[in-house]
N, C-alpha and C positions, 0 to 999 in steps of 0.2 A: 660836619659842622662841630666838630669836639677838639679840643686843645689834646693832641697827643705828641707830646715831645719824643717820644720813642721812636718816632718814624726817620728821626735823623741818625739813630744808630744803624751801624753797618748790617746787623742782624735782624733790623726790623722790628726790636723791642721782643722778639721772641725767645733771646736767649738769657742766661741768668746773670751774666755780668756784662761791663760796659767794656766794649772792644776799642777799637781807635776812634770812634767817632765820626763826626761828618767832616767830608774832605772839602776844604774850602779852596784847595790849590788847584783842582781841576786836572790832578795827574793820573786818578783811576776812572773817573768819569766826570762830567761837568752837569751837575744839578744847579749849582749856585758858583757864581764867581765875583764877589764884592771886590777883591783884590786884582782883577785881572787872571790871566793864565799863562802857562808857558814862558816864553823868555821874556814878555813883557809883565810879569807878576810884580807887584809892588815888593820892593826889597824890606819894608818896615811892617809888613804883614803879621808877623810874629809878635813885634813889640805893640801893635794896635790892637791885637787880641788880647794881650796882657793888661793893657790899659782899660779897655772895654770892660773886662771881667771885674776888674778892680773898681771901676765906676759903677757898675750894675750891684755889686757886693755891698758897696757903701750905701746905695738907696736903698737898698734892702735892710740893711742894718740900722740905718740913722732916722729912718721914717717908718710910721705904721701907716699902712696902705688900706683904703675902704672904698668901696663903691659910694657915689654920691647917693644921699638918700632918695629913696623911691626909685631909682635907676638901676634895671637889670642890664646884666651883660648880653649885648646882643651881637651875635657872630655872623650876621648877615653882610654881605659884600656887595660891591658896585664896582664895575670894572671903568677905570679911568686909564691913565697910561699905563698904570700898574693896577692891580686889584686892592681895594682899600675898603676899609669897614663902611657900611653905609650910615651907621649910627657912631661916631667917634666914642672910644671909652673915656669916661670922665671918672677921675678919683680924687678924692680927698686923702690929703696927707697931713699927718701930725707929727712933729718931731718927739723921737723916742728919748732924745738927750734933753736933761733939763737942769 
């Protein structure tokens, strides 16, 4: 029940440097396949990942993120079609650019 992004590293977070990263193509093993796998994989997945990284970087850069007052981060889950947060995270955003 903890945020551990190092679990997506190929060495499991036990190595000192970042290796290749998480495999989204399914060529080594299938853990996650957001763009399909094999011959039916999305041809624009590389472009989509670049745009996603740019989008998230701009969100982090242009806004200051804070939890809503009196609201703690609750990582409990509930199973629906996929596993979702039982109490969705709410954030208060304020612009950094003035």
